C-alpha positions in Angstrom: -5.1 14.3 -0.5 -8.7 13.8 -1.7 -11.1 11.4 -3.3 -11.9 11.2 -7.0 -14.7 9.4 -8.9 -16.4 9.7 -12.3 -18.0 8.1 -15.3 -17.6 8.0 -19.0 -20.2 6.7 -21.4 -18.4 4.4 -23.9 -21.0 5.0 -26.5 -20.5 8.8 -26.4 -24.0 9.5 -25.0 -24.4 12.0 -22.1 -23.1 10.6 -18.8 -25.2 10.6 -15.6 -24.3 13.4 -13.3 -26.4 11.8 -10.6 -24.4 8.6 -10.8 -21.1 10.4 -10.5 -22.5 12.5 -7.7 -23.5 9.4 -5.7 -20.0 7.9 -6.3 -18.3 11.1 -5.2 -20.5 11.3 -2.0 -19.3 7.8 -1.1 -15.8 9.3 -0.7 -16.8 12.1 1.7 -14.5 10.7 4.4 -11.5 11.3 2.1 -12.4 15.0 1.5 -14.4 16.7 4.2 -13.6 20.2 3.0 -15.7 20.3 -0.1 -17.0 18.6 -3.2 -17.3 19.3 -6.9 -18.7 17.8 -10.1 -17.7 18.8 -13.7 -19.4 17.4 -16.8 -18.9 17.4 -20.5 -21.2 15.2 -22.5 -20.1 11.6 -22.1 -17.8 12.4 -19.1 -18.5 13.5 -15.5 -15.6 14.1 -13.1 -16.2 14.1 -9.3 -14.0 15.3 -6.4 -14.0 15.4 -2.6 -11.5 17.8 -1.2 -9.1 17.6 1.7 -7.6 21.1 1.6 -3.8 21.1 2.1 -2.4 23.6 -0.4 -4.4 26.7 -1.3 -7.3 26.6 1.1 -9.3 29.2 -0.9 -12.3 28.4 -3.2 -10.0 28.8 -6.2 -8.4 25.4 -5.2 -11.7 23.6 -5.6 -11.7 20.7 -8.1 -12.3 19.4 -10.7 -10.1 22.2 -12.1 -9.7 23.3 -15.7 -7.3 25.1 -18.0 -8.1 28.6 -19.3 -10.8 27.7 -21.9 -12.2 24.7 -20.1 -11.0 22.2 -22.7 -9.0 20.1 -20.2 -10.3 19.2 -16.7 -8.8 17.1 -14.0 -9.9 15.4 -10.8 -6.8 14.8 -8.7 -5.9 13.0 -5.5 -2.4 13.5 -4.0 0.4 15.9 -4.1 2.8 17.1 -6.9 5.8 18.1 -4.8 7.6 19.9 -7.6 4.5 21.9 -8.6 6.1 25.3 -7.9 9.0 24.8 -10.3 6.7 23.3 -12.9 4.3 26.2 -12.6 7.1 28.8 -13.0 8.2 27.1 -16.3 4.6 26.9 -17.5 3.9 30.5 -16.7 7.1 31.4 -18.7 5.5 29.5 -21.6 2.3 31.6 -21.4 0.0 29.5 -19.3 -2.3 31.5 -16.9 -3.2 30.1 -13.5 -6.2 30.9 -11.3 -5.1 29.1 -8.1 -2.0 28.2 -6.1 -2.9 24.5 -6.0 -0.8 21.7 -7.5 -3.7 20.1 -9.3 -3.8 23.0 -11.8 -0.3 22.2 -12.9 -1.5 18.9 -14.3 -3.9 20.4 -16.9 -1.3 22.8 -18.1 1.5 20.3 -18.2 -0.8 18.0 -20.2 -1.4 20.8 -22.7 2.4 21.1 -23.1 3.5 17.4 -23.1 0.4 15.3 -23.6 0.6 11.9 -21.9 4.3 12.4 -21.3 3.4 15.0 -18.7 3.7 12.1 -16.2 7.5 12.2 -16.6 7.6 15.7 -15.1 5.6 14.9 -11.9 7.3 14.2 -8.7 4.8 13.1 -6.1 2.0 10.8 -5.0 -1.0 10.9 -7.2 -4.0 9.4 -8.9 -5.8 11.6 -11.4 -8.4 11.4 -14.2 -8.2 14.1 -16.9 -10.8 14.7 -19.6 -9.6 16.2 -22.9 -12.8 17.8 -24.4 -11.3 18.3 -27.9 -10.2 14.6 -28.2 -13.2 13.3 -26.2 -10.6 11.2 -24.3 -10.0 10.3 -20.6 -6.4 10.1 -19.5 -5.7 8.7 -16.0 -2.6 7.6 -14.1 -1.4 6.3 -10.8 2.0 7.4 -9.2 5.1 5.3 -9.6 5.2 3.7 -6.1 1.4 3.2 -5.9 0.8 5.6 -3.0 -2.6 6.7 -4.3 -5.2 4.2 -5.4 -7.4 4.1 -8.5 -9.9 1.4 -9.4 -12.1 1.2 -12.5 -14.7 -0.8 -14.3 -16.0 -0.9 -17.9 -19.4 -2.6 -17.7 -22.6 -2.3 -19.5 -21.4 0.5 -21.7 -20.2 2.7 -18.8 -16.6 3.3 -17.6 -16.5 4.1 -13.9 -13.4 5.1 -11.8 -12.9 5.9 -8.1 -10.4 6.2 -5.3 -12.1 3.3 -3.5 -14.0 0.3 -4.6 -17.2 1.1 -2.6 -17.8 4.2 -4.7 -18.2 2.0 -7.8 -20.6 -0.3 -5.9 -23.0 2.5 -5.0 -25.0 1.7 -8.2 -27.5 -0.9 -6.9 -27.5 -2.5 -10.4 -23.8 -3.1 -10.5 -23.0 -6.8 -10.5 -21.4 -8.1 -7.3 -19.8 -11.2 -8.7 -16.8 -12.5 -6.8 -13.7 -13.4 -8.7 -12.4 -16.9 -7.5 -8.9 -16.0 -8.9 -8.8 -13.0 -6.6 -9.8 -15.1 -3.6 -6.9 -17.4 -4.3 -4.5 -14.5 -4.5 -5.9 -13.0 -1.3 -5.3 -16.2 0.7 -1.8 -16.5 -0.7 -0.6 -12.9 -0.3 -3.1 -11.4 2.3 -4.2 -8.8 -0.3 -5.6 -8.9 -3.8 -2.9 -7.7 -6.2 -3.6 -5.3 -9.0 -5.0 -5.4 -11.6 -7.4 -7.8 -9.9 -10.0 -6.8 -7.3 -12.2 -9.2 -5.4 -14.9 -8.3 -7.9 -14.9 -9.7 -11.5 -16.1 -6.4 -13.0 -13.7 -4.0 -11.2 -10.0 -3.6 -11.7 -7.3 -1.7 -10.0 -4.8 0.4 -12.0 -1.3 -0.8 -11.3 1.3 1.5 -9.8 3.3 3.4 -12.4 0.6 2.9 -15.0 -1.6 5.1 -17.2 -5.1 4.4 -18.5 -7.0 5.9 -21.5 -10.6 5.8 -22.5 -11.1 6.7 -26.2 -13.5 5.7 -28.9 -15.2 3.3 -26.5 -12.0 1.4 -25.7 -10.1 1.2 -22.4 -6.3 0.8 -22.6 -3.6 0.6 -19.8 0.2 0.5 -19.8 3.3 1.3 -17.7 5.2 4.5 -17.8 7.8 3.8 -15.1 9.8 0.9 -13.6 12.9 0.2 -11.5 15.9 -1.2 -13.3 18.6 -2.7 -11.0 20.9 -3.4 -14.0 21.7 0.3 -14.2 24.4 1.2 -11.7 26.0 4.5 -10.7 29.8 4.5 -10.6 30.7 5.6 -7.1 34.3 6.1 -6.1 33.6 4.8 -2.6 30.7 3.9 -0.4 31.2 7.2 1.5 30.4 9.2 -1.7 27.2 7.3 -2.1 26.3 7.9 1.5 26.9 11.6 1.2 24.7 11.7 -1.9 22.0 9.8 0.0 22.0 12.3 2.8 21.6 15.2 0.4 18.9 13.5 -1.6 17.0 12.5 1.5 17.0 16.0 2.9 15.7 17.2 -0.5 12.9 14.6 -0.4 11.9 15.6 3.2 12.1 19.3 2.4 9.7 19.0 -0.6 7.1 17.3 1.7 7.1 20.1 4.2 5.0 22.4 1.9 1.6 22.7 3.4 -1.0 25.4 4.4 -2.3 23.2 7.2 -0.6 21.8 10.4 2.0 19.1 9.7 3.7 16.4 11.8 5.3 12.9 11.6 4.8 9.4 12.6 7.6 8.2 14.9 8.0 4.5 15.7 11.6 4.5 17.1 12.9 2.6 14.1 15.6 3.8 11.7 13.3 5.0 8.9 10.8 7.2 10.8 13.6 8.5 13.1 15.6 9.6 10.0 12.5 11.5 8.7 12.0 13.2 12.1 15.6 14.1 12.5 15.6 15.7 9.0 12.4 17.6 9.8 13.9 19.1 13.0 16.6 20.6 10.8 14.5 21.6 7.8 11.0 22.5 9.1 10.2 25.9 10.8 9.1 25.7 14.4 8.9 22.7 16.6 8.1 19.4 14.9 5.1 17.4 16.2 5.6 13.6 16.5 3.0 10.9 17.0 3.4 7.4 18.5 1.1 4.7 19.7 2.1 2.0 22.1 0.9 -1.4 23.2 0.7 -3.0 26.6 2.4 -6.1 25.3 6.2 -5.5 25.6 7.1 -7.6 22.5 5.0 -5.3 20.3 5.7 -1.9 22.0 8.0 0.7 20.5 6.6 3.8 22.3 9.4 4.0 24.9 12.1 4.1 22.2 10.1 6.7 20.2 9.6 8.8 23.3 13.3 8.8 24.1 14.3 9.8 20.6 11.6 12.5 20.5 13.0 13.9 23.8 16.5 13.9 22.4 15.3 16.0 19.4 13.0 18.2 21.4 9.9 17.5 19.4 6.3 18.1 20.6 5.6 14.5 21.2 2.1 12.9 21.4 1.7 9.4 22.6 -1.2 7.1 23.2 -1.1 3.6 24.8 -3.9 1.6 23.2 -5.3 -1.8 23.7 -6.5 -2.3 20.1 -9.9 -3.9 20.0 -10.1 -5.8 16.7 -13.9 -5.9 16.8 -13.9 -2.1 17.1 -11.7 -1.5 14.1 -12.5 -4.4 11.8 -16.0 -3.3 10.7 -14.8 0.1 9.7 -11.8 -1.4 7.8 -14.0 -3.9 6.1 -16.2 -1.1 4.8 -13.5 1.1 3.6 -11.2 -1.4 1.9 -14.1 -2.8 -0.1 -12.4 -6.1 -0.5 -10.6 -8.6 1.8 -7.3 -7.2 3.2 -5.6 -9.3 5.9 -2.6 -7.2 6.9 -3.4 -6.8 10.6 -1.1 -3.8 10.9 -4.0 -1.8 9.3 -5.5 -1.8 12.8 -2.7 0.0 14.6 -2.3 2.3 11.6 -5.9 3.2 12.0 -5.5 4.0 15.7 -2.3 6.0 15.0 -4.0 8.0 12.2 -7.0 8.7 14.3 -4.9 10.1 17.1 -2.6 12.1 14.8 -5.5 13.7 13.0 -6.6 15.3 16.3 -3.5 17.6 16.0 -2.4 17.8 12.3 -3.8 17.3 8.8 -0.5 16.0 7.2 2.0 13.5 8.6 5.3 12.3 7.2 6.2 8.6 7.6 9.2 6.3 7.1 7.4 4.0 4.7 9.6 2.7 1.9 13.0 2.4 3.6 12.7 -1.3 3.8 11.9 -1.9 0.2 14.7 0.2 -1.2 17.5 -0.5 1.3 17.2 -4.2 2.1 15.2 -3.9 5.3 13.5 -7.3 5.3 15.1 -10.4 6.6 13.3 -12.5 4.0 15.2 -10.6 1.3 18.5 -10.6 3.1 18.2 -14.4 3.5 17.4 -15.2 -0.1 21.0 -16.2 -0.9 20.6 -18.8 1.9 17.4 -20.0 0.2 19.4 -20.6 -3.0 21.8 -22.8 -1.0 18.9 -24.5 0.8 17.0 -25.5 -2.4 20.2 -26.8 -4.0 20.6 -29.4 -1.2 19.6 -33.0 -1.9 16.0 -33.7 -0.7 17.3 -36.0 2.0 19.6 -33.3 3.4 16.8 -30.7 3.2 14.5 -33.0 5.1 17.1 -33.5 7.8 17.7 -29.8 8.1 13.9 -29.2 8.3 13.7 -31.8 11.0 16.5 -30.3 13.0 14.9 -26.8 12.7 11.7 -28.4 14.1 13.5 -29.3 17.2 14.3 -25.7 18.0 12.4 -24.1 20.9 9.2 -22.4 19.8 10.1 -18.9 21.1 7.9 -15.9 20.9 6.1 -14.6 17.8 9.2 -12.7 16.6 11.9 -15.0 17.9 14.9 -16.1 15.7 14.1 -19.8 16.3 10.5 -19.4 15.0 11.8 -17.6 11.9 14.4 -20.3 11.3 11.8 -23.1 11.6 9.6 -21.3 9.1 12.5 -20.7 6.7 13.7 -24.3 6.8 10.3 -25.9 6.4 9.1 -23.9 3.3 8.8 -25.9 0.1 10.3 -24.7 -3.2 12.6 -26.0 -6.0 14.2 -22.6 -6.6 15.0 -19.6 -4.5 12.1 -17.7 -6.1 9.6 -20.5 -5.3 11.0 -20.7 -1.7 10.5 -16.9 -1.3 7.0 -17.0 -2.8 5.9 -19.7 -0.4 7.7 -18.0 2.5 5.5 -14.9 2.2 2.3 -17.0 1.7 -0.3 -17.0 4.4 -1.9 -20.1 2.8 0.7 -21.8 0.5 -0.2 -23.8 -2.5 -0.9 -27.1 -0.7 -2.8 -25.3 2.1 -5.2 -23.7 -0.3 -5.8 -26.9 -2.1 -6.8 -28.5 1.2 -9.0 -25.5 2.2 -11.2 -25.2 -0.9 -14.4 -27.0 -1.4 -14.1 -29.1 -4.7 -16.7 -27.0 -6.6 -14.9 -23.8 -5.6 -11.5 -25.2 -6.4 -12.7 -26.0 -9.9 -13.5 -22.3 -10.5 -10.0 -21.1 -9.5 -7.8 -20.6 -12.6 -4.1 -21.2 -12.3 -2.1 -20.6 -9.2 -1.7 -17.4 -7.2 2.0 -18.0 -6.7 2.6 -17.6 -10.4 2.2 -13.9 -10.2 5.2 -13.4 -7.9 7.2 -16.0 -9.8 6.6 -14.0 -13.0 7.9 -10.9 -11.3 11.1 -12.8 -10.4 11.5 -14.0 -14.0 10.9 -10.5 -15.4 12.9 -8.6 -12.8 15.5 -6.3 -14.5 18.3 -7.4 -12.1 21.2 -9.8 -12.3 21.5 -10.8 -8.6 18.9 -12.9 -6.8 18.9 -10.4 -3.9 18.1 -7.5 -6.2 15.4 -9.6 -8.0 13.8 -10.0 -4.6 14.1 -6.2 -3.9 12.3 -5.6 -7.3 9.6 -8.1 -6.4 9.0 -6.4 -3.0 8.8 -3.0 -4.7 6.3 -4.2 -7.3 4.2 -6.4 -5.1 4.1 -5.9 -1.3 4.8 -2.2 -1.4 2.1 -1.0 -3.8 -0.4 -3.8 -3.1 -0.2 -4.1 0.7 1.7 -1.3 2.4 0.4 1.6 0.4 -3.3 0.6 0.4 -3.0 -0.1 4.1 -1.7 3.4 4.9 -4.0 5.1 2.4 -7.2 3.6 3.6 -6.4 3.7 7.4 -5.3 7.3 7.2 -8.0 8.6 4.9 -10.6 7.1 7.2 -9.6 10.0 9.4 -8.9 12.5 6.6 -5.2 12.4 7.3 -2.7 12.9 4.5 0.5 10.8 4.8 3.7 11.6 2.9 6.7 9.3 2.5 10.1 10.8 1.6 11.7 7.3 1.1 9.1 6.7 -1.7 10.1 9.7 -3.8 10.9 8.0 -7.1 14.3 9.6 -7.4 15.2 8.0 -4.0 13.9 4.6 -5.2 16.0 4.9 -8.4 19.0 6.0 -6.4 18.7 2.9 -4.2 18.2 0.6 -7.2 21.4 2.0 -8.9 23.5 1.4 -5.8 26.0 -1.5 -6.1 24.6 -4.4 -4.2 27.7 -4.7 -2.1 26.9 -1.3 -0.6 23.6 -2.6 0.7 24.4 -6.2 1.5 26.1 -7.4 4.7 25.3 -11.0 5.3 22.0 -11.3 7.1 22.2 -7.8 8.4 19.5 -5.4 7.2 19.7 -1.8 6.2 23.5 -1.8 6.3 23.8 1.1 3.9 21.3 3.2 5.8 23.0 2.5 9.1 26.3 3.8 7.8 24.8 6.8 6.0 22.8 7.9 9.1 25.5 7.1 11.7 26.2 10.8 12.4 22.5 11.7 12.5 20.9 8.9 14.6 22.1 7.5 17.9 23.3 3.9 18.3 20.2 2.9 20.2 18.1 3.7 17.1 20.5 2.2 14.6 21.1 -1.0 16.6 17.5 -1.7 17.6 16.0 -4.9 16.2 13.3 -4.3 13.6 9.8 -4.7 15.2 7.3 -3.6 12.6 3.8 -2.6 13.3 2.2 -5.8 14.3 -0.5 -7.0 16.7 -0.4 -9.8 19.3 -2.8 -11.9 17.2 -1.5 -15.2 18.5 -2.7 -14.4 22.0 -5.9 -12.7 20.8 -7.1 -15.8 19.1 -6.8 -17.6 22.4 -8.4 -14.8 24.2 -10.7 -11.9 23.2 -11.0 -13.1 19.5 -11.5 -16.8 20.3 -15.3 -16.7 20.5 -15.9 -14.0 17.8 -13.7 -16.0 15.5 -15.4 -19.3 16.2 -18.8 -17.7 15.7 -17.8 -16.2 12.3 -15.7 -19.0 10.8 -17.9 -21.9 11.8 -21.2 -20.2 11.1 -24.0 -21.4 8.9 -23.4 -18.4 6.6 -19.7 -19.3 6.1 -20.5 -22.9 5.4 -23.2 -22.1 2.9 -20.9 -20.0 0.8 -19.5 -23.3 -0.5 -15.9 -22.0 -0.6 -13.9 -23.2 2.4 -14.2 -26.7 3.9 -15.5 -26.3 7.4 -13.5 -29.2 8.7 -10.3 -27.6 7.5 -11.2 -24.2 9.1 -12.1 -26.0 12.3 -8.7 -27.8 12.3 -6.9 -24.4 12.1 -8.9 -23.1 14.9 -8.5 -26.1 17.1 -4.7 -26.4 16.4 -4.3 -22.8 17.3 -6.0 -23.3 20.7 -3.7 -26.3 21.3 -0.5 -24.2 20.8 0.3 -24.0 17.1 0.3 -20.5 15.7 -2.3 -20.1 12.9 -3.2 -16.5 13.8 -2.3 -15.0 10.4 -4.5 -17.6 8.6 -7.4 -17.2 11.1 -7.2 -13.4 10.7 -7.4 -13.8 6.9 -10.4 -16.1 7.1 -12.1 -13.8 9.7 -11.6 -10.7 7.6 -13.0 -12.5 4.6 -16.1 -13.6 6.4 -16.7 -10.2 7.8 -16.2 -8.7 4.3 -18.6 -11.3 2.8 -21.3 -10.4 5.3 -20.9 -6.7 4.7 -20.6 -6.8 0.9 -22.3 -10.0 -0.2 -25.0 -10.9 2.2 -26.7 -7.5 1.9 -27.2 -8.1 -1.8 -25.9 -11.5 -2.7 -25.8 -12.1 -6.4 -27.8 -15.0 -7.8 -25.8 -18.2 -8.2 -23.1 -17.4 -5.6 
């Protein structure tokens, strides 16, 4: 796990080593164990190292093949590197280190761009082919490792994080109104967009080339839910899952530094820890943070499971302080990002890094095995949108009479589900996941800013539904989650929050073979009414106790609703109703004030207020320091 950066002159002239060096230095937090630069005429590759495999100087990057004609800067892990290396050595390739990065250059020599098909892992890399004067870059299939890039003013730049590209004081900081619209809808800016007009993100499962002054990108992998394995019974599929899952965990135990696991007390992380106790040498270290608010605390369940398995358990009860974490998150994300669970992820990573350098997590189980209620309920959405408008209005009115309940109560979810607009199940789903739906965004924007917003952010998710290689609406929704929320929200959140503490996080559920296995399962194996993770619960019944399998899903959330009536009330008011926010000319002050006042009166606008608050803090950090003319 590291940080990479670099430049390529599109006109073929010699690239600036100083520029690449400054970009690489901006990523020092990702790689505190060393740095390196490698140049060849129009290309300079930079690398910051977090040493995990082969701690010797031989593992320093960028790393080359035998004659220096191919060099790579690599971030991540290739879990099957040992078997690939044996095959490459049999073919005559000579290695000078034990690190997995060196496999990439030799596999590229053998297979060219198709080397990606061989790699099983999490990665973002940039490889320079001296003979072809060509850059080849790629991002892993699930989007676990980030890569952003820009082709501006004759120079191609790339980096693990946006702020590395922005170190050049002459780089234009021009905000993209389309990205703002997407951010307010989804709580993140989806690839290939970034908040900046002149910077793009490489999408998950995509490659990129720079050759003859031209930048090209394209996909090399996707999920296909139309392909189904022919299982004799669900029990056969469950046995295959257990075998494959153990393999995915075992591959992620290779490390030359201390290793542990996040443990929340839920099914996914518990499954990972249970497998580690059987497969890892020595006592497994587990890490949990807890909250004082009972509705958001999972630490007692995690502690009980850790005791059952005999792990070396570390626990910290925190009272997260948003104003402590937010400035650091704003700096490292480099663009607005409103998933508030980044805050507890940051606290958990900071605590875990005091003990280990690598941690396994349960990320990805929800996306593959129907873990979200919004996906499980999409068939009900089909029935809802098929109702006559009068009947829908009546149902929405009846739902409105339900008691308010807590932030995670069934009644609140039912009210939200019934009140969402949409003429199709896909439109209903797209509005259901929106922080600011279509009508709310129209009301929020100042007229001049609204005129600069092209199209509608919801169209991106609707396009995914239309394109989804799946026959059933539920599997279309699973595909959408795997190609939107997973790589654009969940993965950046974990990457940034963990790398701020130089912690590497590995996710067995996100091995692409596991994702493909889940996509090829018959839907009837995974679906059980509104129940979530039915397949996992059956498959893990002999490994996990009932108290883990039957616990309601909690997630990793914060008590924002109460915070915006307590400790965040005044900071939010000061930020959102400030002269600076008003003069940006983007959001109508009266509308922002309405959200704030209605929240104080009892309505829950906390996700929207958090989105606006993060945006304003980001703007002060990244715009007000060097605001471009005309913005």
